[in-house]
C-alpha positions, 0 to 999 in steps of 0.5 A, a space after each residue: 568950540 564944541 568940535 574942539 571939546 569933542 577932540 579933547 574928550 576923545 583924544 587923551 586920557 592920562 593915567 599916572 603910573 606912580 605917585 613919584 619917581 626916584 631917579 638914580 644918579 645913573 638915570 640921567 646918563 641914560 638915553 631917553 628911550 632907555 630910561 622910559 623902557 627901564 622905568 616902565 619895566 619897573 612899574 609894570 614888570 609883565 608889560 610886553 614892549 613890542 615897540 617904543 619910539 619917539 613921536 613928533 611931540 617932544 617928550 612923548 613916546 609911542 608904545 606898542 604892546 601886544 598890538 595896542 598903542 599908547 603914549 608915554 611921557 618922558 621918564 615913563 611916569 604917565 601913560 596916555 591912551 587915545 588918538 594922537 592928532 596933528 591939528 595942522 595936517 588934520 592927520 590921525 597919527 595913531 590911526 596911521 600906525 594901526 593901519 600899518 599894523 593891519 597891513 603887515 598882518 594881512 601881508 603875512 597871511 599865506 594864500 593857502 589860508 584864503 579864498 581868492 576871487 581874482 579881478 577881471 582884467 588888470 588888478 588895481 586893488 586887493 582887499 581882505 574880507 573877514 567873512 562868516 558863512 552864517 552871517 546874513 550881511 556876509 551873504 549880502 556882501 558876497 553878491 557884491 563880489 562880481 562887481 568888485 572883481 569887474 572894477 579891478 578889485 581882487 577879493 581875499 576871503 578869510 573864513 572867521 566863524 564868529 561863534 568860535 570853535 565847535 560851532 556849526 559854522 566853524 565846522 562848515 568853514 573847516 569843510 570849505 577849506 578842505 575842499 578842492 572846490 572852495 568857492 562852490 561850497 561857499 556859495 552853497 553855505 551862503 544859501 543856508 544849505 548844508 555842505 558835505 565833506 570832511 572838516 579837516 582844517 580846524 587848526 587853520 580856522 582857529 588861526 583865522 580867528 586869532 588873526 581876526 582878533 589881531 585885526 580888530 574884528 568885532 563882527 562880520 563882515 569886516 573889510 580891510 582896505 589896501 592901506 590897512 583901513 578897516 571897513 566894518 559891516 556891509 557896504 555895496 561895491 560902489 561904496 567899497 570902491 570909493 573908500 579904496 580910491 579915497 584912501 589911495 590918494 
C-alpha cells in the first residue's frame, strides 16, 4: 500500500484549466485531437504546442510544449503533469518520451561542437558528457575516460560552464574550443592551471549552455547514455558501463 501511495503521489497532479466549457455545435464534428488543440489555444493563447498525440489511455493526450511533457483530457479541460506509468509492464511512458527527446538533441549536435575521445578498438557505445572545467567531480570523471575508452565507449564532451557567460570557466572553455589541441588544454584546465590562447568561441559555448538547458542539466558532470537516459553526477567507469548495458537491454 505504501508503494502504491508513493506512485499515486508522484504520478498525477490535476489542474483544471476552466470551470466550465461551452461547446459550439461544430465542436462535436471535430476530430478529438483538433478539439483539444482548439480549446487549449482558447484557454491559453500563448501556449506553444510542439506535439499533441494520443496515449494508450483512452481520452488522454500527450502534450509537448517547449520540451515539457504534460497530459490533456478529452476536450482539453484538464492538464495533468507527472509521469504516466503502465502498471502491467512497469514502464514509465513519460520517461521513454523524454529519453527520445534527449536522443534527438544529442544527435543534432555537430562533432565540431564537441571534443571526442574515441573508443579503443571497436566502438560499442557512444555517450555525451556535459562537463565544466572548474568542476571537481568533472575532473574526477575525466580520469575515468581511459577506462571507458578501453571498454569500447566513445566519449563526447560538451563544455558547459555552469557559472555562465563572462565567468572565468566560460572564457577558458572558449579558449579550449579555439585551440588546435583541445584535449591538452582540457587536461591543463582540469588541473586548475591557467591556459593560454584566444577566447574566440563565445557563441559556441553559449549554444552549449542552451543545449544543456534543453537536456535538463542541473549540474555537472551530466552524462547522457546512448538511449537518452540522463546520469547526473560523478560515476566510476564500471557504473557507467553497467548503466549503459542495462539500458541497452
